[in-house]
C-alpha beads as a LAMMPS data file, in Angstrom:
LAMMPS data file: protein, C-alpha beads

316 atoms
315 bonds

1 atom types
1 bond types

-500.0 500.0 xlo xhi
-500.0 500.0 ylo yhi
-500.0 500.0 zlo zhi

Masses

1 110.0

Atoms # bond

1 1 1 -440.890 17.427 -86.054
2 1 1 -444.140 18.321 -84.220
3 1 1 -445.939 21.689 -84.378
4 1 1 -444.468 22.592 -87.761
5 1 1 -446.694 24.053 -90.456
6 1 1 -447.142 21.389 -93.120
7 1 1 -447.826 21.507 -96.840
8 1 1 -447.686 18.963 -99.640
9 1 1 -446.439 19.957 -103.106
10 1 1 -446.128 17.967 -106.320
11 1 1 -442.659 19.219 -107.255
12 1 1 -440.320 21.179 -104.992
13 1 1 -437.338 23.093 -106.408
14 1 1 -434.648 24.134 -103.936
15 1 1 -432.482 27.045 -105.109
16 1 1 -432.816 29.960 -107.489
17 1 1 -429.900 30.417 -109.866
18 1 1 -430.081 29.721 -113.612
19 1 1 -430.585 26.000 -112.863
20 1 1 -433.468 26.393 -110.414
21 1 1 -435.295 29.045 -112.424
22 1 1 -434.932 27.123 -115.708
23 1 1 -436.235 23.981 -113.989
24 1 1 -439.189 26.062 -112.761
25 1 1 -439.909 27.387 -116.275
26 1 1 -439.970 23.894 -117.795
27 1 1 -441.833 22.298 -114.890
28 1 1 -444.514 25.011 -114.945
29 1 1 -445.062 24.532 -118.654
30 1 1 -445.439 20.797 -118.045
31 1 1 -448.136 21.650 -115.488
32 1 1 -446.196 20.201 -112.547
33 1 1 -447.099 23.269 -110.416
34 1 1 -443.602 23.676 -109.015
35 1 1 -442.899 25.480 -105.748
36 1 1 -439.432 27.050 -105.665
37 1 1 -437.623 28.252 -102.547
38 1 1 -434.953 30.811 -103.372
39 1 1 -432.499 30.033 -100.588
40 1 1 -430.004 32.248 -98.806
41 1 1 -428.882 34.106 -101.953
42 1 1 -431.845 34.595 -104.326
43 1 1 -430.406 34.467 -107.845
44 1 1 -427.291 32.635 -106.678
45 1 1 -423.699 33.405 -107.598
46 1 1 -424.749 35.601 -110.526
47 1 1 -425.992 38.214 -108.085
48 1 1 -422.362 38.892 -107.082
49 1 1 -421.210 38.989 -110.718
50 1 1 -421.446 42.356 -112.383
51 1 1 -421.383 42.108 -116.174
52 1 1 -422.364 38.861 -117.937
53 1 1 -421.232 38.885 -121.559
54 1 1 -421.107 35.195 -122.417
55 1 1 -424.781 34.250 -121.992
56 1 1 -426.351 33.837 -125.459
57 1 1 -429.261 36.113 -126.292
58 1 1 -427.921 39.227 -124.574
59 1 1 -425.860 40.824 -127.369
60 1 1 -425.101 43.930 -125.295
61 1 1 -424.287 41.937 -122.154
62 1 1 -426.314 42.152 -118.969
63 1 1 -425.728 42.633 -115.245
64 1 1 -425.848 39.332 -113.345
65 1 1 -428.535 40.418 -110.854
66 1 1 -430.708 41.836 -113.645
67 1 1 -430.446 38.592 -115.598
68 1 1 -431.638 36.631 -112.555
69 1 1 -434.620 38.996 -112.198
70 1 1 -435.471 38.185 -115.851
71 1 1 -435.259 34.438 -115.139
72 1 1 -437.470 34.821 -112.075
73 1 1 -440.069 36.891 -113.949
74 1 1 -440.212 34.294 -116.702
75 1 1 -440.683 31.445 -114.209
76 1 1 -443.415 33.424 -112.420
77 1 1 -445.182 34.185 -115.708
78 1 1 -445.235 30.457 -116.489
79 1 1 -446.948 29.852 -113.159
80 1 1 -444.148 28.833 -110.801
81 1 1 -444.812 29.555 -107.127
82 1 1 -441.612 31.353 -106.072
83 1 1 -441.016 31.927 -102.370
84 1 1 -438.408 33.318 -99.993
85 1 1 -436.973 30.750 -97.646
86 1 1 -434.117 28.345 -97.215
87 1 1 -434.140 24.562 -96.934
88 1 1 -432.576 23.791 -93.547
89 1 1 -432.980 20.001 -93.307
90 1 1 -434.367 17.090 -95.323
91 1 1 -435.605 13.548 -94.817
92 1 1 -435.323 11.401 -97.921
93 1 1 -435.671 8.090 -96.058
94 1 1 -439.222 7.481 -97.288
95 1 1 -441.740 8.955 -99.703
96 1 1 -443.175 11.531 -99.786
97 1 1 -439.840 13.222 -99.038
98 1 1 -439.699 15.930 -96.394
99 1 1 -437.922 19.262 -96.601
100 1 1 -437.929 21.755 -93.716
101 1 1 -437.836 25.440 -94.696
102 1 1 -436.282 27.978 -92.294
103 1 1 -436.439 25.351 -89.526
104 1 1 -440.163 25.937 -89.147
105 1 1 -442.210 24.813 -92.124
106 1 1 -442.345 21.213 -93.296
107 1 1 -442.968 20.503 -96.961
108 1 1 -443.583 17.057 -98.382
109 1 1 -443.067 16.540 -102.107
110 1 1 -443.594 13.831 -104.723
111 1 1 -440.381 14.878 -106.474
112 1 1 -437.555 17.263 -105.636
113 1 1 -435.093 19.203 -107.776
114 1 1 -431.980 20.390 -105.956
115 1 1 -430.372 23.511 -107.441
116 1 1 -428.591 24.856 -104.370
117 1 1 -425.411 25.789 -106.261
118 1 1 -421.948 26.335 -104.880
119 1 1 -420.264 29.219 -103.116
120 1 1 -416.845 30.545 -104.041
121 1 1 -414.336 30.274 -101.242
122 1 1 -412.825 33.614 -100.278
123 1 1 -409.670 34.499 -98.356
124 1 1 -411.648 36.544 -95.853
125 1 1 -409.848 39.892 -96.248
126 1 1 -412.029 42.972 -95.613
127 1 1 -410.487 44.651 -98.681
128 1 1 -411.418 41.611 -100.801
129 1 1 -415.066 41.871 -99.783
130 1 1 -415.123 45.653 -100.202
131 1 1 -413.770 45.516 -103.765
132 1 1 -415.723 42.402 -104.762
133 1 1 -417.174 43.241 -108.181
134 1 1 -414.789 46.209 -108.581
135 1 1 -411.791 44.207 -109.717
136 1 1 -411.977 41.378 -107.170
137 1 1 -413.541 38.274 -108.703
138 1 1 -413.791 34.531 -108.096
139 1 1 -414.229 33.764 -111.783
140 1 1 -411.491 34.500 -114.305
141 1 1 -413.510 33.005 -117.162
142 1 1 -416.372 35.397 -116.345
143 1 1 -414.393 38.553 -115.726
144 1 1 -410.902 38.249 -117.233
145 1 1 -412.085 39.824 -120.462
146 1 1 -412.553 43.204 -118.735
147 1 1 -408.834 43.404 -117.952
148 1 1 -407.378 42.820 -121.408
149 1 1 -403.850 44.153 -121.729
150 1 1 -403.623 44.891 -117.992
151 1 1 -401.646 43.382 -115.130
152 1 1 -403.665 41.112 -112.851
153 1 1 -403.057 38.847 -109.849
154 1 1 -404.522 35.445 -109.013
155 1 1 -404.301 33.373 -105.844
156 1 1 -404.591 29.587 -105.782
157 1 1 -402.535 26.458 -106.373
158 1 1 -404.917 23.835 -107.737
159 1 1 -405.902 22.848 -111.269
160 1 1 -408.595 25.527 -111.431
161 1 1 -406.141 28.248 -110.414
162 1 1 -403.613 27.010 -112.989
163 1 1 -406.302 26.873 -115.676
164 1 1 -407.528 30.375 -114.823
165 1 1 -403.962 31.773 -114.780
166 1 1 -403.385 30.325 -118.265
167 1 1 -406.701 31.737 -119.439
168 1 1 -405.753 35.187 -118.100
169 1 1 -402.254 34.981 -119.618
170 1 1 -403.799 34.960 -123.110
171 1 1 -405.427 38.372 -122.641
172 1 1 -403.617 40.158 -119.806
173 1 1 -400.128 41.630 -120.084
174 1 1 -398.842 39.964 -116.904
175 1 1 -400.391 37.493 -114.481
176 1 1 -398.972 37.496 -110.940
177 1 1 -399.798 34.130 -109.370
178 1 1 -399.615 33.645 -105.600
179 1 1 -399.001 30.139 -104.280
180 1 1 -399.109 29.712 -100.510
181 1 1 -396.581 26.870 -100.258
182 1 1 -393.368 26.138 -102.154
183 1 1 -395.277 23.836 -104.518
184 1 1 -398.608 23.694 -106.334
185 1 1 -401.399 21.193 -105.805
186 1 1 -402.200 21.298 -109.517
187 1 1 -401.476 18.297 -111.727
188 1 1 -397.976 18.084 -113.215
189 1 1 -399.256 18.910 -116.704
190 1 1 -400.983 22.089 -115.537
191 1 1 -397.971 23.189 -113.458
192 1 1 -395.637 22.743 -116.423
193 1 1 -397.900 24.835 -118.620
194 1 1 -398.003 27.628 -116.038
195 1 1 -394.235 27.611 -115.505
196 1 1 -393.592 27.640 -119.266
197 1 1 -395.848 30.665 -119.832
198 1 1 -393.572 33.690 -119.991
199 1 1 -396.088 36.284 -118.749
200 1 1 -397.125 34.349 -115.626
201 1 1 -394.943 35.219 -112.623
202 1 1 -395.287 32.705 -109.786
203 1 1 -394.715 33.914 -106.214
204 1 1 -393.986 30.896 -104.012
205 1 1 -394.709 30.889 -100.234
206 1 1 -396.866 33.949 -100.835
207 1 1 -400.208 35.121 -99.561
208 1 1 -402.431 38.090 -100.280
209 1 1 -402.081 40.488 -97.378
210 1 1 -404.364 43.201 -98.684
211 1 1 -406.066 44.304 -101.879
212 1 1 -405.143 47.946 -102.508
213 1 1 -407.394 50.629 -103.967
214 1 1 -410.238 52.817 -102.795
215 1 1 -413.088 52.174 -105.247
216 1 1 -411.380 49.764 -107.601
217 1 1 -408.429 47.386 -107.443
218 1 1 -405.160 49.274 -107.911
219 1 1 -402.684 46.865 -106.373
220 1 1 -401.954 43.957 -104.108
221 1 1 -399.802 43.639 -101.009
222 1 1 -398.049 40.290 -101.034
223 1 1 -396.798 38.635 -97.862
224 1 1 -393.993 36.075 -98.134
225 1 1 -394.560 33.587 -95.315
226 1 1 -390.930 32.376 -95.444
227 1 1 -389.088 35.699 -95.335
228 1 1 -391.993 37.557 -93.649
229 1 1 -391.500 40.401 -96.123
230 1 1 -394.319 42.379 -97.685
231 1 1 -394.269 43.969 -101.098
232 1 1 -396.793 45.887 -103.175
233 1 1 -397.457 45.272 -106.866
234 1 1 -399.685 47.337 -109.155
235 1 1 -402.542 45.284 -110.641
236 1 1 -406.008 46.101 -111.981
237 1 1 -407.732 42.907 -110.856
238 1 1 -407.409 40.229 -108.212
239 1 1 -408.811 36.762 -108.914
240 1 1 -409.457 34.338 -106.076
241 1 1 -409.218 30.728 -107.293
242 1 1 -409.050 28.719 -104.101
243 1 1 -412.070 26.588 -104.943
244 1 1 -415.818 26.364 -104.536
245 1 1 -417.896 24.703 -101.874
246 1 1 -421.068 23.030 -103.171
247 1 1 -424.091 23.770 -100.975
248 1 1 -424.853 20.111 -100.317
249 1 1 -424.367 19.665 -96.554
250 1 1 -428.048 19.152 -95.690
251 1 1 -428.300 16.245 -98.162
252 1 1 -425.218 14.297 -97.090
253 1 1 -427.082 11.629 -95.079
254 1 1 -429.154 10.599 -98.096
255 1 1 -427.415 11.540 -101.335
256 1 1 -424.168 10.241 -102.704
257 1 1 -421.567 13.040 -102.723
258 1 1 -418.090 12.917 -104.260
259 1 1 -414.904 13.605 -102.297
260 1 1 -415.410 17.361 -102.776
261 1 1 -419.065 17.214 -101.650
262 1 1 -420.619 17.676 -105.094
263 1 1 -423.836 15.672 -105.535
264 1 1 -423.224 12.668 -107.790
265 1 1 -425.705 12.345 -110.674
266 1 1 -426.101 9.473 -113.138
267 1 1 -424.001 10.597 -116.152
268 1 1 -426.097 12.276 -118.832
269 1 1 -429.029 12.800 -116.435
270 1 1 -429.941 14.769 -113.337
271 1 1 -430.862 11.645 -111.328
272 1 1 -429.311 11.144 -107.893
273 1 1 -429.076 7.852 -105.978
274 1 1 -432.508 8.587 -104.423
275 1 1 -435.430 7.927 -106.738
276 1 1 -437.433 11.090 -107.440
277 1 1 -434.663 13.438 -106.275
278 1 1 -432.823 15.292 -109.047
279 1 1 -429.854 17.666 -108.933
280 1 1 -428.779 20.343 -111.401
281 1 1 -426.457 23.332 -111.670
282 1 1 -423.263 23.942 -109.735
283 1 1 -424.156 21.718 -106.771
284 1 1 -423.426 18.771 -109.082
285 1 1 -421.086 20.361 -111.652
286 1 1 -417.484 21.103 -110.748
287 1 1 -416.254 21.134 -114.330
288 1 1 -418.131 23.799 -116.305
289 1 1 -419.869 26.004 -113.723
290 1 1 -421.302 28.505 -116.203
291 1 1 -424.731 30.149 -116.232
292 1 1 -425.602 28.565 -119.578
293 1 1 -424.602 25.028 -118.521
294 1 1 -426.493 25.435 -115.232
295 1 1 -429.604 26.528 -117.149
296 1 1 -429.237 23.530 -119.468
297 1 1 -429.014 21.141 -116.540
298 1 1 -432.078 22.779 -114.946
299 1 1 -434.024 21.938 -118.102
300 1 1 -432.768 18.320 -117.873
301 1 1 -433.874 18.072 -114.234
302 1 1 -437.391 19.332 -115.032
303 1 1 -437.746 16.864 -117.915
304 1 1 -436.406 14.011 -115.762
305 1 1 -438.818 14.950 -112.948
306 1 1 -441.737 15.145 -115.377
307 1 1 -440.991 11.647 -116.743
308 1 1 -440.590 10.287 -113.236
309 1 1 -443.873 11.783 -111.966
310 1 1 -445.814 10.709 -115.023
311 1 1 -444.535 7.119 -114.763
312 1 1 -445.431 7.137 -111.056
313 1 1 -448.986 8.280 -111.786
314 1 1 -449.473 5.516 -114.335
315 1 1 -448.506 2.920 -111.745
316 1 1 -451.445 3.860 -109.524

Bonds

1 1 1 2
2 1 2 3
3 1 3 4
4 1 4 5
5 1 5 6
6 1 6 7
7 1 7 8
8 1 8 9
9 1 9 10
10 1 10 11
11 1 11 12
12 1 12 13
13 1 13 14
14 1 14 15
15 1 15 16
16 1 16 17
17 1 17 18
18 1 18 19
19 1 19 20
20 1 20 21
21 1 21 22
22 1 22 23
23 1 23 24
24 1 24 25
25 1 25 26
26 1 26 27
27 1 27 28
28 1 28 29
29 1 29 30
30 1 30 31
31 1 31 32
32 1 32 33
33 1 33 34
34 1 34 35
35 1 35 36
36 1 36 37
37 1 37 38
38 1 38 39
39 1 39 40
40 1 40 41
41 1 41 42
42 1 42 43
43 1 43 44
44 1 44 45
45 1 45 46
46 1 46 47
47 1 47 48
48 1 48 49
49 1 49 50
50 1 50 51
51 1 51 52
52 1 52 53
53 1 53 54
54 1 54 55
55 1 55 56
56 1 56 57
57 1 57 58
58 1 58 59
59 1 59 60
60 1 60 61
61 1 61 62
62 1 62 63
63 1 63 64
64 1 64 65
65 1 65 66
66 1 66 67
67 1 67 68
68 1 68 69
69 1 69 70
70 1 70 71
71 1 71 72
72 1 72 73
73 1 73 74
74 1 74 75
75 1 75 76
76 1 76 77
77 1 77 78
78 1 78 79
79 1 79 80
80 1 80 81
81 1 81 82
82 1 82 83
83 1 83 84
84 1 84 85
85 1 85 86
86 1 86 87
87 1 87 88
88 1 88 89
89 1 89 90
90 1 90 91
91 1 91 92
92 1 92 93
93 1 93 94
94 1 94 95
95 1 95 96
96 1 96 97
97 1 97 98
98 1 98 99
99 1 99 100
100 1 100 101
101 1 101 102
102 1 102 103
103 1 103 104
104 1 104 105
105 1 105 106
106 1 106 107
107 1 107 108
108 1 108 109
109 1 109 110
110 1 110 111
111 1 111 112
112 1 112 113
113 1 113 114
114 1 114 115
115 1 115 116
116 1 116 117
117 1 117 118
118 1 118 119
119 1 119 120
120 1 120 121
121 1 121 122
122 1 122 123
123 1 123 124
124 1 124 125
125 1 125 126
126 1 126 127
127 1 127 128
128 1 128 129
129 1 129 130
130 1 130 131
131 1 131 132
132 1 132 133
133 1 133 134
134 1 134 135
135 1 135 136
136 1 136 137
137 1 137 138
138 1 138 139
139 1 139 140
140 1 140 141
141 1 141 142
142 1 142 143
143 1 143 144
144 1 144 145
145 1 145 146
146 1 146 147
147 1 147 148
148 1 148 149
149 1 149 150
150 1 150 151
151 1 151 152
152 1 152 153
153 1 153 154
154 1 154 155
155 1 155 156
156 1 156 157
157 1 157 158
158 1 158 159
159 1 159 160
160 1 160 161
161 1 161 162
162 1 162 163
163 1 163 164
164 1 164 165
165 1 165 166
166 1 166 167
167 1 167 168
168 1 168 169
169 1 169 170
170 1 170 171
171 1 171 172
172 1 172 173
173 1 173 174
174 1 174 175
175 1 175 176
176 1 176 177
177 1 177 178
178 1 178 179
179 1 179 180
180 1 180 181
181 1 181 182
182 1 182 183
183 1 183 184
184 1 184 185
185 1 185 186
186 1 186 187
187 1 187 188
188 1 188 189
189 1 189 190
190 1 190 191
191 1 191 192
192 1 192 193
193 1 193 194
194 1 194 195
195 1 195 196
196 1 196 197
197 1 197 198
198 1 198 199
199 1 199 200
200 1 200 201
201 1 201 202
202 1 202 203
203 1 203 204
204 1 204 205
205 1 205 206
206 1 206 207
207 1 207 208
208 1 208 209
209 1 209 210
210 1 210 211
211 1 211 212
212 1 212 213
213 1 213 214
214 1 214 215
215 1 215 216
216 1 216 217
217 1 217 218
218 1 218 219
219 1 219 220
220 1 220 221
221 1 221 222
222 1 222 223
223 1 223 224
224 1 224 225
225 1 225 226
226 1 226 227
227 1 227 228
228 1 228 229
229 1 229 230
230 1 230 231
231 1 231 232
232 1 232 233
233 1 233 234
234 1 234 235
235 1 235 236
236 1 236 237
237 1 237 238
238 1 238 239
239 1 239 240
240 1 240 241
241 1 241 242
242 1 242 243
243 1 243 244
244 1 244 245
245 1 245 246
246 1 246 247
247 1 247 248
248 1 248 249
249 1 249 250
250 1 250 251
251 1 251 252
252 1 252 253
253 1 253 254
254 1 254 255
255 1 255 256
256 1 256 257
257 1 257 258
258 1 258 259
259 1 259 260
260 1 260 261
261 1 261 262
262 1 262 263
263 1 263 264
264 1 264 265
265 1 265 266
266 1 266 267
267 1 267 268
268 1 268 269
269 1 269 270
270 1 270 271
271 1 271 272
272 1 272 273
273 1 273 274
274 1 274 275
275 1 275 276
276 1 276 277
277 1 277 278
278 1 278 279
279 1 279 280
280 1 280 281
281 1 281 282
282 1 282 283
283 1 283 284
284 1 284 285
285 1 285 286
286 1 286 287
287 1 287 288
288 1 288 289
289 1 289 290
290 1 290 291
291 1 291 292
292 1 292 293
293 1 293 294
294 1 294 295
295 1 295 296
296 1 296 297
297 1 297 298
298 1 298 299
299 1 299 300
300 1 300 301
301 1 301 302
302 1 302 303
303 1 303 304
304 1 304 305
305 1 305 306
306 1 306 307
307 1 307 308
308 1 308 309
309 1 309 310
310 1 310 311
311 1 311 312
312 1 312 313
313 1 313 314
314 1 314 315
315 1 315 316
């Protein structure tokens, strides 16, 4: 640990999506002088989302990246110290807790709010990355609305994929669902619902070979891994629903994680198993994962941190 630059802060916020920025707004107003590090993707998952229409207060809708700029400006105006940099390791074994930024700067903090989010898992096709935001999406609930009455495809076999396929089936003319094996991982109830929905076509033993289209999604090439045949279908959107990975790896030695690596918080709070360390947003939420719920949990984390710090000061 030697030769690192060192700095002590009262409250450190790690991550900069709706959760981190909302925590910073509340913490600044409570005079906790928060320092926020934005992480590898300033603004988080919303920066790869184009149009956001379901966040209250934006009647005309707003672009995801623009909304995150608004959040950041508001946090800055309240006095938050917002910095570039990524937390690369932590030591929560004793107080004050240590967080290393970009492997070179060591920060100690009286309290920490983790808002590192989650990252959508992708298939890794070049065409998927190229058309990301132009018909390729990892969030049917966010983007399905833009493809009302059209044919769409979705890949995935778990509960989330089943749920998203059902969601899409209510507004799209046909949903083509690709399942890699000859069975789904989804719960029986969800599978039954999918199979009973007349406008969802399930392709078993099928993988996405390529997303077709120059500047927007125009089709999908499907590869059948049993027959080794390929076939093209015309669709206007391609949804990837193969799961999310919470960005929690650097905390795993200290914080309790669930079997999918989400940080476990005390129900109804943002408290983790380490006193003075709080978690909010998608790194601890695998159920809702919306901008508005992340923002709400960021507010909870700031209020929890404020109560914790104020109780700590009264002890001394």
